[in-house]
DSSP file (Angstrom, degrees, kcal/mol; ACC not computed):
  #  RESIDUE AA STRUCTURE BP1 BP2  ACC     N-H-->O    O-->H-N    N-H-->O    O-->H-N    TCO  KAPPA ALPHA  PHI   PSI    X-CA   Y-CA   Z-CA
    1    1 A M              0   0    0      0, 0.0     2,-0.1     0, 0.0     0, 0.0   0.000 360.0 360.0 360.0 134.6   40.3   70.0   72.2
    2    2 A A        -     0   0    0      1,-0.1     2,-0.3     3,-0.0     3,-0.0  -0.397 360.0-112.6 -65.6 135.3   43.0   71.1   69.7
    3    3 A K        -     0   0    0     -2,-0.1     2,-0.2     1,-0.1    -1,-0.1  -0.530  34.1-111.9 -72.0 135.9   46.0   72.7   71.1
    4    4 A K        -     0   0    0     -2,-0.3    -1,-0.1     1,-0.1     2,-0.0  -0.474  36.4-110.1 -69.5 134.7   46.3   76.4   70.0
    5    5 A S    >   -     0   0    0     -2,-0.2     3,-0.7     1,-0.1    -1,-0.1  -0.328  12.7-133.1 -59.5 143.1   49.2   77.0   67.6
    6    6 A K  T 3  S+     0   0    0      1,-0.2   113,-1.0    -3,-0.1    -1,-0.1   0.361 105.7  53.5 -82.9   6.2   52.1   79.0   69.1
    7    7 A T  T 3  S+     0   0    0    111,-0.1     2,-0.7     1,-0.1    -1,-0.2   0.406  86.6  89.3-114.5  -4.5   52.0   81.1   65.8
    8    8 A D    <   +     0   0    0     -3,-0.7    -1,-0.1    73,-0.1    73,-0.1  -0.865  49.4 158.4-101.6 113.2   48.4   82.1   65.8
    9    9 A F        -     0   0    0     -2,-0.7     2,-0.2    -3,-0.0    -3,-0.0  -0.977  44.3-109.1-129.4 143.3   47.8   85.3   67.6
   10   10 A P        -     0   0    0      0, 0.0     2,-0.3     0, 0.0    -2,-0.0  -0.473  41.1-106.4 -69.3 141.8   44.9   87.6   67.3
   11   11 A F        +     0   0    0     -2,-0.2     0, 0.0     1,-0.1     0, 0.0  -0.523  38.7 179.0 -70.3 125.9   45.8   90.9   65.6
   12   12 A E        +     0   0    0     -2,-0.3     2,-0.1     2,-0.0    -1,-0.1  -0.217  17.8 153.7-125.1  43.2   45.9   93.7   68.2
   13   13 A G        -     0   0    0      1,-0.1    33,-0.0     4,-0.0    -2,-0.0  -0.469  34.0-136.6 -73.0 144.7   46.9   96.8   66.3
   14   14 A T     >  -     0   0    0     -2,-0.1     4,-2.6     1,-0.1     3,-0.2  -0.606  21.6-110.9 -99.6 164.7   45.8  100.1   67.5
   15   15 A P  H  > S+     0   0    0      0, 0.0     4,-2.1     0, 0.0     5,-0.2   0.890 120.1  53.8 -55.4 -39.8   44.4  103.1   65.6
   16   16 A E  H  > S+     0   0    0      2,-0.2     4,-1.9     1,-0.2     5,-0.1   0.876 107.8  48.4 -63.4 -38.5   47.6  105.0   66.3
   17   17 A Q  H  > S+     0   0    0     -3,-0.2     4,-2.5     1,-0.2     5,-0.2   0.948 111.7  51.6 -67.3 -44.6   49.8  102.2   64.9
   18   18 A E  H  X S+     0   0    0     -4,-2.6     4,-2.1     1,-0.2    -2,-0.2   0.854 108.1  50.1 -61.6 -32.4   47.5  102.1   61.8
   19   19 A E  H  X S+     0   0    0     -4,-2.1     4,-2.1     2,-0.2    -1,-0.2   0.888 109.4  51.5 -69.6 -40.9   47.8  105.8   61.3
   20   20 A K  H  X S+     0   0    0     -4,-1.9     4,-2.3     2,-0.2    -2,-0.2   0.903 111.0  49.4 -57.9 -42.8   51.7  105.6   61.6
   21   21 A L  H  X S+     0   0    0     -4,-2.5     4,-2.8     1,-0.2    -2,-0.2   0.894 109.0  50.9 -65.1 -43.0   51.6  102.9   59.0
   22   22 A K  H  X S+     0   0    0     -4,-2.1     4,-2.1    -5,-0.2    -1,-0.2   0.888 110.7  49.4 -63.6 -39.4   49.4  104.9   56.7
   23   23 A E  H  X S+     0   0    0     -4,-2.1     4,-1.8     2,-0.2    -2,-0.2   0.903 111.4  49.9 -65.5 -43.6   51.8  107.9   57.0
   24   24 A L  H  X S+     0   0    0     -4,-2.3     4,-1.1     1,-0.2    -2,-0.2   0.908 111.6  47.2 -65.3 -41.7   54.7  105.6   56.2
   25   25 A I  H >< S+     0   0    0     -4,-2.8     3,-0.7     1,-0.2     4,-0.4   0.916 110.3  52.1 -63.5 -42.9   53.1  104.2   53.2
   26   26 A A  H >< S+     0   0    0     -4,-2.1     3,-0.6     1,-0.2    -2,-0.2   0.808 103.5  59.2 -66.2 -30.2   52.1  107.5   51.9
   27   27 A K  H 3< S+     0   0    0     -4,-1.8    -1,-0.2     1,-0.2    -2,-0.2   0.841 114.9  36.2 -61.8 -33.9   55.7  108.7   52.2
   28   28 A Y  T X< S+     0   0    0     -4,-1.1     3,-2.0    -3,-0.7    -1,-0.2   0.290  80.3 131.7-107.0  12.2   56.7  105.9   49.8
   29   29 A T  T <  S+     0   0    0     -3,-0.6     3,-0.1    -4,-0.4    32,-0.1  -0.449  86.0   6.0 -64.3 130.8   53.9  105.8   47.4
   30   30 A D  T 3  S+     0   0    0      1,-0.2     2,-0.5    -2,-0.2    -1,-0.3   0.681  98.6 132.4  72.5  16.0   55.3  105.8   43.8
   31   31 A V    X   -     0   0    0     -3,-2.0     3,-1.0     0, 0.0    -1,-0.2  -0.899  60.7-121.9-100.6 123.7   58.9  105.5   45.2
   32   32 A Q  T 3  S+     0   0    0     -2,-0.5    -3,-0.0     1,-0.2     0, 0.0  -0.465  95.5  15.2 -60.2 130.4   60.9  102.8   43.5
   33   33 A G  T 3  S+     0   0    0     -2,-0.2     3,-0.3     1,-0.0    -1,-0.2   0.752  83.1 140.7  78.6  27.0   62.2  100.1   45.9
   34   34 A A    <>  +     0   0    0     -3,-1.0     4,-2.2     1,-0.2     5,-0.2   0.681  46.0  80.0 -77.5 -21.2   59.8  101.2   48.6
   35   35 A L  H  > S+     0   0    0      1,-0.2     4,-2.9     2,-0.2     5,-0.2   0.918  89.2  49.6 -61.7 -45.9   58.9   97.8   49.9
   36   36 A M  H  > S+     0   0    0     -3,-0.3     4,-2.8     1,-0.2     5,-0.2   0.939 113.6  44.2 -64.4 -45.8   61.9   97.1   52.1
   37   37 A P  H  > S+     0   0    0      0, 0.0     4,-2.3     0, 0.0    -1,-0.2   0.876 114.9  50.2 -65.1 -32.2   61.8  100.4   53.9
   38   38 A V  H  X S+     0   0    0     -4,-2.2     4,-2.9     2,-0.2    -2,-0.2   0.932 111.9  47.8 -73.6 -40.6   58.0  100.1   54.4
   39   39 A L  H  X S+     0   0    0     -4,-2.9     4,-2.6    -5,-0.2     5,-0.2   0.939 113.1  47.8 -58.1 -47.6   58.3   96.5   55.7
   40   40 A Q  H  X S+     0   0    0     -4,-2.8     4,-1.8    -5,-0.2    -2,-0.2   0.901 114.3  46.4 -66.3 -37.2   61.1   97.5   58.1
   41   41 A G  H  X S+     0   0    0     -4,-2.3     4,-2.2    -5,-0.2    -2,-0.2   0.912 111.1  52.7 -66.4 -41.6   59.0  100.6   59.3
   42   42 A A  H  X S+     0   0    0     -4,-2.9     4,-2.6     1,-0.2     6,-0.3   0.867 109.3  48.3 -61.9 -36.7   55.9   98.5   59.7
   43   43 A Q  H  X S+     0   0    0     -4,-2.6     4,-2.9    -5,-0.2    -1,-0.2   0.896 109.0  54.1 -70.2 -34.9   57.8   96.0   61.8
   44   44 A D  H  < S+     0   0    0     -4,-1.8    -2,-0.2    -5,-0.2    -1,-0.2   0.920 113.2  43.7 -61.2 -41.8   59.2   98.8   63.9
   45   45 A I  H  < S+     0   0    0     -4,-2.2    -2,-0.2     1,-0.2    -1,-0.2   0.952 130.4  22.2 -67.3 -49.3   55.5  100.1   64.4
   46   46 A Y  H  < S-     0   0    0     -4,-2.6    -2,-0.2     2,-0.2    -3,-0.2   0.603  96.2-123.6-101.5 -10.9   54.0   96.7   65.2
   47   47 A G  S  < S+     0   0    0     -4,-2.9     2,-0.3    -5,-0.2    36,-0.2   0.203  89.0  21.8  87.4 -14.6   56.9   94.5   66.3
   48   48 A Y  S    S-     0   0    0     -6,-0.3    -2,-0.2    34,-0.1    32,-0.2  -0.936  86.1-101.0-164.3-178.2   56.1   92.0   63.6
   49   49 A L        -     0   0    0     30,-2.7    -6,-0.1    -2,-0.3   -10,-0.0  -0.651  38.6-176.1-124.7  80.5   54.4   91.7   60.3
   50   50 A P     >  -     0   0    0      0, 0.0     4,-2.0     0, 0.0     3,-0.4  -0.243  42.5-104.3 -66.7 165.9   50.9   90.1   60.7
   51   51 A I  H  > S+     0   0    0      1,-0.2     4,-2.9     2,-0.2     5,-0.2   0.856 120.7  59.9 -60.3 -39.3   48.8   89.4   57.6
   52   52 A E  H  > S+     0   0    0      1,-0.2     4,-1.7     2,-0.2    -1,-0.2   0.914 109.0  43.4 -62.9 -40.1   46.5   92.4   58.4
   53   53 A V  H  > S+     0   0    0     -3,-0.4     4,-2.4     2,-0.2    -1,-0.2   0.898 110.6  55.5 -71.3 -41.0   49.6   94.8   58.1
   54   54 A Q  H  X S+     0   0    0     -4,-2.0     4,-2.6     1,-0.2    -2,-0.2   0.917 108.1  50.2 -57.2 -42.9   50.8   93.0   55.0
   55   55 A K  H  X S+     0   0    0     -4,-2.9     4,-2.9     2,-0.2     5,-0.2   0.909 108.1  51.0 -67.2 -40.6   47.4   93.6   53.4
   56   56 A M  H  X S+     0   0    0     -4,-1.7     4,-2.8     1,-0.2    -1,-0.2   0.915 112.2  47.5 -56.2 -46.4   47.5   97.3   54.3
   57   57 A I  H  X S+     0   0    0     -4,-2.4     4,-2.8     2,-0.2     6,-0.2   0.912 111.4  51.2 -60.4 -45.5   50.9   97.5   52.7
   58   58 A A  H  X>S+     0   0    0     -4,-2.6     5,-2.0    -5,-0.2     4,-1.1   0.941 114.2  42.6 -56.8 -52.0   49.8   95.7   49.7
   59   59 A D  H  <5S+     0   0    0     -4,-2.9     3,-0.4     3,-0.2    -2,-0.2   0.939 116.4  48.5 -57.6 -47.8   46.8   97.9   49.2
   60   60 A G  H  <5S+     0   0    0     -4,-2.8    -2,-0.2     1,-0.2    -1,-0.2   0.828 121.2  34.3 -68.2 -33.8   48.8  101.2   49.9
   61   61 A L  H  <5S-     0   0    0     -4,-2.8    -1,-0.2    -5,-0.2    -2,-0.2   0.498 103.9-124.8-100.8  -1.7   51.7  100.3   47.6
   62   62 A H  T  <5 +     0   0    0     -4,-1.1    -3,-0.2    -3,-0.4    -4,-0.1   0.935  64.5 138.3  56.5  50.5   49.6   98.6   44.9
   63   63 A I      < -     0   0    0     -5,-2.0    -1,-0.3    -6,-0.2    -2,-0.2  -0.971  63.2 -98.3-124.9 138.4   51.8   95.5   45.2
   64   64 A P    >>  -     0   0    0      0, 0.0     4,-1.9     0, 0.0     3,-0.9  -0.202  26.7-127.8 -51.5 141.4   50.3   91.9   45.2
   65   65 A L  H 3> S+     0   0    0      1,-0.3     4,-2.9     2,-0.2     5,-0.2   0.851 110.1  61.0 -63.9 -30.6   50.0   90.5   48.8
   66   66 A Q  H 3> S+     0   0    0      1,-0.2     4,-1.8     2,-0.2    -1,-0.3   0.798 102.8  50.5 -66.9 -25.5   51.9   87.4   47.6
   67   67 A T  H <> S+     0   0    0     -3,-0.9     4,-2.6     2,-0.2     5,-0.3   0.894 110.9  48.9 -71.2 -44.9   54.9   89.7   46.8
   68   68 A I  H  X S+     0   0    0     -4,-1.9     4,-2.9     1,-0.2     5,-0.2   0.966 113.4  46.8 -60.7 -50.8   54.7   91.2   50.3
   69   69 A Y  H  X S+     0   0    0     -4,-2.9     4,-2.3     1,-0.2     5,-0.2   0.924 110.3  53.6 -54.7 -47.5   54.5   87.8   51.9
   70   70 A G  H  X S+     0   0    0     -4,-1.8     4,-1.4     1,-0.2    -1,-0.2   0.907 113.2  41.6 -57.2 -47.0   57.4   86.5   49.8
   71   71 A V  H  X S+     0   0    0     -4,-2.6     4,-1.9     2,-0.2    -1,-0.2   0.935 113.0  53.5 -67.5 -43.4   59.7   89.3   50.8
   72   72 A A  H  < S+     0   0    0     -4,-2.9     6,-0.2    -5,-0.3    -2,-0.2   0.867 116.4  39.4 -63.0 -37.0   58.6   89.2   54.5
   73   73 A T  H  < S+     0   0    0     -4,-2.3    -1,-0.2    -5,-0.2    -2,-0.2   0.649 111.2  57.8 -89.4 -14.5   59.3   85.4   54.7
   74   74 A F  H  < S+     0   0    0     -4,-1.4     2,-0.5    -5,-0.2    -2,-0.2   0.914  96.2  66.0 -78.4 -42.0   62.5   85.4   52.6
   75   75 A Y  S >< S-     0   0    0     -4,-1.9     3,-1.9    -5,-0.1    -1,-0.1  -0.726  72.2-147.2 -90.0 121.7   64.5   87.9   54.8
   76   76 A S  T 3  S+     0   0    0     -2,-0.5    -1,-0.1     1,-0.3    -4,-0.0   0.595  92.4  73.6 -64.2 -13.4   65.4   86.7   58.2
   77   77 A Q  T 3  S+     0   0    0      2,-0.0     2,-0.3     0, 0.0    -1,-0.3   0.709  88.8  73.3 -73.3 -18.8   65.1   90.3   59.6
   78   78 A F    <   -     0   0    0     -3,-1.9     2,-0.3    -6,-0.2   -30,-0.1  -0.717  64.1-165.2 -99.6 148.7   61.3   90.1   59.3
   79   79 A T        -     0   0    0     -2,-0.3   -30,-2.7     1,-0.1     4,-0.1  -0.982  18.4-164.1-132.7 143.8   59.0   88.1   61.7
   80   80 A L  S    S+     0   0    0     -2,-0.3   -29,-0.2   -32,-0.2   -32,-0.1   0.422  78.2  73.2-100.5  -4.5   55.3   87.1   61.1
   81   81 A T  S    S-     0   0    0    -34,-0.1   -73,-0.1   -31,-0.1   -74,-0.1  -0.941  88.2-114.6-117.8 130.6   55.1   86.3   64.8
   82   82 A P        -     0   0    0      0, 0.0     2,-0.2     0, 0.0   -34,-0.1  -0.167  33.4-121.8 -56.5 149.2   54.9   88.7   67.7
   83   83 A K        -     0   0    0    -36,-0.2    36,-0.1     1,-0.1     4,-0.1  -0.623  29.2-108.5 -87.4 153.5   57.9   88.5   70.1
   84   84 A G        -     0   0    0     -2,-0.2    40,-0.3    34,-0.2    41,-0.2  -0.354  26.5-109.0 -74.8 160.6   57.3   87.8   73.7
   85   85 A K  S    S+     0   0    0     38,-2.2     2,-0.5     1,-0.2    40,-0.2   0.817 116.2  42.9 -58.5 -31.9   57.7   90.4   76.4
   86   86 A Y  E    S-a  125   0A   0     38,-3.0    40,-1.7    37,-0.2     2,-0.6  -0.966  81.1-157.4-119.8 115.0   60.8   88.4   77.4
   87   87 A R  E     -a  126   0A   0     -2,-0.5    58,-2.3    38,-0.2     2,-0.4  -0.849  10.7-156.7 -99.1 122.9   63.0   87.3   74.5
   88   88 A I  E     +aB 127 144A   0     38,-3.3    40,-3.4    -2,-0.6     2,-0.4  -0.770  14.3 176.9-107.4 138.4   65.2   84.3   75.4
   89   89 A G  E     -aB 128 143A   0     54,-2.7    54,-3.5    -2,-0.4     2,-0.5  -0.996  12.8-162.2-138.2 139.1   68.4   83.4   73.7
   90   90 A V  E     - B   0 142A   0     38,-0.5    40,-0.4    -2,-0.4    52,-0.2  -0.978  29.5-118.3-118.4 128.4   70.7   80.7   74.5
   91   91 A C        -     0   0    0     50,-2.3    50,-0.2    -2,-0.5    40,-0.2  -0.416  28.1-179.0 -70.9 131.5   74.2   80.9   73.0
   92   92 A L        +     0   0    0     38,-0.7    -1,-0.1    -2,-0.2    39,-0.1   0.131  36.9 130.6-116.8  20.3   75.0   78.1   70.7
   93   93 A G  S  > S-     0   0    0     38,-0.1     4,-3.4     4,-0.1     5,-0.3  -0.148  76.2 -92.3 -59.9 165.7   78.5   79.3   69.9
   94   94 A T  H  > S+     0   0    0      1,-0.2     4,-3.3     2,-0.2     5,-0.3   0.927 123.8  46.5 -45.0 -62.5   81.4   76.8   70.1
   95   95 A A  H  > S+     0   0    0      1,-0.2     4,-0.8     2,-0.2    -1,-0.2   0.890 119.4  41.0 -56.7 -46.4   82.4   77.6   73.7
   96   96 A C  H >4>S+     0   0    0      2,-0.2     5,-1.9     1,-0.2     3,-0.6   0.935 113.1  54.2 -65.2 -49.3   78.8   77.5   75.0
   97   97 A Y  H ><5S+     0   0    0     -4,-3.4     3,-2.2     1,-0.3     5,-0.4   0.944 106.8  49.4 -52.5 -53.0   77.8   74.5   72.9
   98   98 A V  H 3<5S+     0   0    0     -4,-3.3    -1,-0.3     1,-0.3    -2,-0.2   0.754 110.7  54.4 -65.6 -18.7   80.7   72.3   74.2
   99   99 A K  T <<5S-     0   0    0     -4,-0.8    -1,-0.3    -3,-0.6    -2,-0.2   0.389 130.0 -87.0 -92.3   3.6   79.7   73.3   77.8
  100  100 A G  T X>5S+     0   0    0     -3,-2.2     4,-1.6    -4,-0.3     3,-0.8   0.614  76.6 139.8 109.4  10.3   76.1   72.2   77.4
  101  101 A S  H 3><S+     0   0    0     -5,-1.9     4,-2.8     1,-0.2     5,-0.2   0.790  71.4  63.0 -61.8 -25.6   74.0   75.0   75.9
  102  102 A A  H 3> S+     0   0    0     -5,-0.4     4,-2.3     1,-0.2    -1,-0.2   0.892 103.9  49.0 -63.1 -36.4   72.1   72.7   73.7
  103  103 A Q  H <> S+     0   0    0     -3,-0.8     4,-2.2     2,-0.2    -1,-0.2   0.874 109.0  53.0 -70.1 -35.1   70.7   71.0   76.8
  104  104 A I  H  X S+     0   0    0     -4,-1.6     4,-2.0     2,-0.2     5,-0.2   0.960 109.0  49.9 -61.0 -51.1   69.8   74.4   78.4
  105  105 A L  H  X S+     0   0    0     -4,-2.8     4,-2.7     1,-0.2     5,-0.2   0.922 109.4  51.5 -55.0 -43.5   67.9   75.2   75.2
  106  106 A E  H  X S+     0   0    0     -4,-2.3     4,-2.5     1,-0.2    -1,-0.2   0.905 108.4  51.5 -58.2 -42.0   66.0   71.9   75.4
  107  107 A E  H  X S+     0   0    0     -4,-2.2     4,-2.2     2,-0.2    -1,-0.2   0.826 109.7  49.2 -66.4 -32.1   65.1   72.6   78.9
  108  108 A I  H  X S+     0   0    0     -4,-2.0     4,-2.8     2,-0.2     6,-0.3   0.921 111.9  48.5 -68.2 -49.2   63.8   76.0   78.1
  109  109 A K  H  X>S+     0   0    0     -4,-2.7     4,-1.6    -5,-0.2     5,-1.0   0.930 113.5  47.1 -59.1 -44.3   61.7   74.6   75.2
  110  110 A K  H  <5S+     0   0    0     -4,-2.5     3,-0.3    -5,-0.2    -2,-0.2   0.947 113.0  49.8 -66.7 -48.8   60.4   71.8   77.4
  111  111 A E  H  <5S+     0   0    0     -4,-2.2    -1,-0.2     1,-0.2    -2,-0.2   0.870 122.7  31.3 -54.8 -43.3   59.5   74.4   80.3
  112  112 A L  H  <5S-     0   0    0     -4,-2.8    -1,-0.2     2,-0.2    -2,-0.2   0.551  99.1-132.3 -97.8  -5.8   57.7   76.7   78.0
  113  113 A D  T  <5S+     0   0    0     -4,-1.6     2,-0.3    -3,-0.3    -3,-0.2   0.846  70.2 107.4  50.7  42.0   56.3   74.2   75.5
  114  114 A I      < -     0   0    0     -5,-1.0    -1,-0.2    -6,-0.3     2,-0.2  -0.883  59.7-133.6-133.2 169.1   57.5   76.3   72.6
  115  115 A D    >   -     0   0    0     -2,-0.3     3,-1.5     1,-0.1    12,-0.4  -0.640  45.5 -64.2-112.9 174.1   60.2   76.0   70.0
  116  116 A V  T 3  S+     0   0    0      1,-0.3    12,-0.2    -2,-0.2    -1,-0.1  -0.349 125.4  22.8 -57.7 136.5   62.8   78.4   68.6
  117  117 A K  T 3  S+     0   0    0     10,-3.6     2,-0.3     1,-0.3    -1,-0.3   0.610 106.4 110.3  78.0  15.5   61.1   81.3   66.8
  118  118 A E    <   -     0   0    0     -3,-1.5     9,-1.5     9,-0.4     2,-0.4  -0.765  56.0-145.6-116.5 166.8   57.8   80.7   68.7
  119  119 A T  B     -C  126   0A   0   -113,-1.0     7,-0.2    -2,-0.3    -4,-0.1  -0.991  25.9-105.9-131.9 137.6   56.1   82.7   71.4
  120  120 A T    >   -     0   0    0      5,-2.7     3,-2.6    -2,-0.4    -7,-0.1  -0.280  37.1-110.8 -62.0 150.7   54.1   81.4   74.4
  121  121 A P  T 3  S+     0   0    0      0, 0.0    -1,-0.1     0, 0.0  -116,-0.0   0.783 120.3  55.2 -55.4 -30.2   50.3   81.9   74.0
  122  122 A D  T 3  S-     0   0    0      3,-0.0    -2,-0.1     1,-0.0     0, 0.0   0.468 108.7-126.2 -82.6  -0.9   50.4   84.6   76.7
  123  123 A R  S <  S+     0   0    0     -3,-2.6   -38,-2.2     2,-0.2   -37,-0.2   0.651  78.8 118.4  68.3  15.9   53.0   86.5   74.7
  124  124 A L  S    S+     0   0    0    -40,-0.3   -38,-3.0     1,-0.2     2,-0.3   0.917  73.3  27.5 -81.6 -42.0   55.3   86.5   77.9
  125  125 A F  E     +a   86   0A   0    -40,-0.2    -5,-2.7   -41,-0.2     2,-0.3  -0.909  55.9 175.6-124.8 145.4   58.2   84.5   76.3
  126  126 A S  E     -aC  87 119A   0    -40,-1.7   -38,-3.3    -2,-0.3     2,-0.5  -0.973  22.6-137.3-141.6 151.1   59.7   83.9   72.9
  127  127 A I  E     -a   88   0A   0     -9,-1.5   -10,-3.6   -12,-0.4    -9,-0.4  -0.939  22.1-165.0-112.3 124.5   62.8   82.0   72.0
  128  128 A E  E     -a   89   0A   0    -40,-3.4   -38,-0.5    -2,-0.5     2,-0.2  -0.786  28.9-101.8-113.8 152.2   65.2   83.4   69.4
  129  129 A D        -     0   0    0     -2,-0.3     2,-0.4   -40,-0.1   -38,-0.1  -0.510  49.7-179.6 -66.4 134.6   68.0   82.0   67.4
  130  130 A T        +     0   0    0    -40,-0.4   -38,-0.7    -2,-0.2     2,-0.2  -1.000  16.3 178.5-142.3 140.6   71.3   83.1   69.0
  131  131 A R        -     0   0    0     -2,-0.4   -38,-0.1     1,-0.3   -42,-0.0  -0.316  60.6  -9.8-114.5-157.4   74.9   82.6   68.3
  132  132 A C        -     0   0    0     -2,-0.2    -1,-0.3     1,-0.2   -41,-0.0  -0.067  48.8-171.6 -49.5 126.0   77.9   83.8   70.0
  133  133 A L        -     0   0    0     -3,-0.1    -1,-0.2     8,-0.0     9,-0.0   0.409  44.7-113.7 -97.0  -0.8   77.1   86.4   72.6
  134  134 A G  S    S+     0   0    0      1,-0.1     3,-0.2     2,-0.0    -2,-0.1   0.709  90.8 107.1  77.1  22.1   80.7   87.3   73.3
  135  135 A C    >   +     0   0    0      1,-0.1     3,-2.0     2,-0.1     4,-0.2  -0.334  30.3 146.1-123.2  48.5   80.7   86.0   76.9
  136  136 A C  G >   +     0   0    0      1,-0.3     3,-1.5     2,-0.2    -1,-0.1   0.824  67.6  62.2 -55.3 -34.3   82.8   82.8   76.2
  137  137 A G  G 3  S+     0   0    0      1,-0.3    -1,-0.3    -3,-0.2    -2,-0.1   0.714 104.8  47.5 -69.0 -15.9   84.3   83.1   79.7
  138  138 A L  G <  S-     0   0    0     -3,-2.0    13,-3.6    12,-0.0    -1,-0.3   0.333  98.1-167.9-103.3   7.9   80.9   82.6   81.2
  139  139 A A    <   +     0   0    0     -3,-1.5   -43,-0.1    -4,-0.2     2,-0.1  -0.048  61.7  43.0 -50.8 141.7   79.9   79.6   79.0
  140  140 A P  S    S+     0   0    0      0, 0.0    12,-1.9     0, 0.0    11,-0.5   0.619  83.8 178.9 -79.6 148.2   77.2   78.4   78.8
  141  141 A V        -     0   0    0    -50,-0.2   -50,-2.3     9,-0.2     2,-0.3  -0.896  15.8-175.1-123.1 143.2   75.2   81.7   78.5
  142  142 A M  E     -BD  90 149A   0      7,-2.3     7,-3.2    -2,-0.4     2,-0.4  -0.973  11.1-153.5-132.9 153.5   71.6   82.6   78.1
  143  143 A K  E     -BD  89 148A   0    -54,-3.5   -54,-2.7    -2,-0.3     2,-0.5  -0.980  11.3-169.9-127.2 136.7   70.1   85.9   77.7
  144  144 A I  E >  S-BD  88 147A   0      3,-2.5     3,-3.0    -2,-0.4   -56,-0.2  -0.976  73.8 -50.8-125.1 114.6   66.7   87.3   78.5
  145  145 A N  T 3  S-     0   0    0    -58,-2.3   -59,-0.1    -2,-0.5   -56,-0.0  -0.422 124.5 -23.4  53.0-121.1   66.2   90.8   77.0
  146  146 A D  T 3  S+     0   0    0     -2,-0.2     2,-0.5    -3,-0.1    -1,-0.3   0.363 115.3 105.9 -97.6   4.4   69.4   92.5   78.2
  147  147 A D  E <   -D  144   0A   0     -3,-3.0    -3,-2.5     2,-0.0     2,-0.4  -0.756  55.5-157.6 -91.6 133.8   70.0   90.3   81.2
  148  148 A V  E     -D  143   0A   0     -2,-0.5     2,-0.5    -5,-0.2    -5,-0.2  -0.903   5.6-165.7-111.1 131.0   72.8   87.8   80.8
  149  149 A Y  E     -D  142   0A   0     -7,-3.2    -7,-2.3    -2,-0.4     3,-0.3  -0.973  12.9-162.3-120.1 124.1   73.1   84.5   82.8
  150  150 A G        +     0   0    0     -2,-0.5    -9,-0.2    -9,-0.2   -11,-0.2  -0.764  62.4  16.8-111.9 164.6   76.4   82.7   82.8
  151  151 A R  S    S+     0   0    0    -13,-3.6     2,-0.2   -11,-0.5    -1,-0.2   0.860  83.2 177.1  48.7  44.0   77.5   79.2   83.7
  152  152 A V        -     0   0    0    -12,-1.9    -1,-0.2    -3,-0.3   -48,-0.1  -0.526  16.0-164.8 -82.4 139.8   73.9   78.2   83.4
  153  153 A V    >>  -     0   0    0     -2,-0.2     3,-1.7    -3,-0.1     4,-0.6  -0.805  37.6-104.0-117.8 162.8   73.0   74.4   83.9
  154  154 A P  G >4 S+     0   0    0      0, 0.0     3,-0.9     0, 0.0     4,-0.4   0.824 119.5  63.6 -63.4 -30.4   69.6   72.9   82.9
  155  155 A E  G 34 S+     0   0    0      1,-0.2     4,-0.5     2,-0.1     3,-0.2   0.743  97.2  58.3 -66.5 -20.6   68.5   72.8   86.6
  156  156 A D  G <> S+     0   0    0     -3,-1.7     4,-2.0     1,-0.2     3,-0.3   0.731  84.4  82.5 -74.8 -24.5   68.7   76.7   86.7
  157  157 A V  H <X S+     0   0    0     -3,-0.9     4,-2.7    -4,-0.6     5,-0.3   0.884  86.4  52.0 -53.7 -52.9   66.2   77.2   83.9
  158  158 A H  H  > S+     0   0    0     -4,-0.4     4,-2.0     1,-0.2    -1,-0.2   0.902 113.6  43.1 -51.8 -48.0   63.0   76.8   86.0
  159  159 A S  H  > S+     0   0    0     -4,-0.5     4,-1.6    -3,-0.3    -1,-0.2   0.874 113.3  51.3 -68.1 -37.4   64.1   79.5   88.6
  160  160 A I  H  X S+     0   0    0     -4,-2.0     4,-0.9     1,-0.2    -1,-0.2   0.919 115.0  42.3 -73.1 -42.7   65.4   81.9   86.0
  161  161 A L  H  X S+     0   0    0     -4,-2.7     4,-2.3    -5,-0.2     3,-0.5   0.885 108.6  60.3 -72.5 -32.5   62.1   81.7   84.0
  162  162 A E  H  X S+     0   0    0     -4,-2.0     4,-2.4    -5,-0.3     5,-0.2   0.873  97.2  59.7 -64.2 -38.3   60.1   81.9   87.2
  163  163 A K  H  X S+     0   0    0     -4,-1.6     4,-1.1     1,-0.2    -1,-0.3   0.883 108.7  44.2 -50.0 -43.0   61.6   85.3   88.0
  164  164 A Y  H  X S+     0   0    0     -4,-0.9     4,-1.6    -3,-0.5    -2,-0.2   0.827 108.9  56.2 -79.4 -34.2   60.2   86.6   84.8
  165  165 A R  H  < S+     0   0    0     -4,-2.3    -2,-0.2     1,-0.2    -1,-0.2   0.912 106.8  49.9 -60.4 -39.0   56.8   85.0   85.3
  166  166 A L  H  < S+     0   0    0     -4,-2.4    -1,-0.2     1,-0.2    -2,-0.2   0.854 108.3  52.7 -71.6 -32.4   56.4   86.7   88.6
  167  167 A L  H  <        0   0    0     -4,-1.1    -1,-0.2    -5,-0.2    -2,-0.2   0.820 360.0 360.0 -71.2 -28.1   57.4   90.1   87.0
  168  168 A G     <        0   0    0     -4,-1.6    -3,-0.1    -3,-0.1    -2,-0.1   0.398 360.0 360.0  80.1 360.0   54.6   89.4   84.4
């Protein structure tokens, strides 16, 4: 059996989200330069920009879908993949890197079987690109949502992630 891609998720938009998106698009209809604020607003509504949302924006603003996709994939602020409930970042700044943060990141990727910018199939975890978190004295550092873990070693990864698995 083929392994499910970690970037293929069924669209789970709600009628309330769709109504908010329609209101947003209506606000910007016939406004020059509307695409960026509409994409930003759509990502705020859905958390990411799935193809279904891109199609609604294309139809509503009368802009080719290829243009929507091109802008959404060009700018790093936009994501086409939903984020996990728990967003993991490992500092790869100089202080953390020299103290082994790359090994911590590799352990997380191995434990979750995903890569950076991917989300686990259950949408529980995602790994984000992270640079200096400003906690150099605690190097190496990892962050899960707003929780910061300092002086992490690869052997800590399983127990840290397990805590979040139990929370669900």
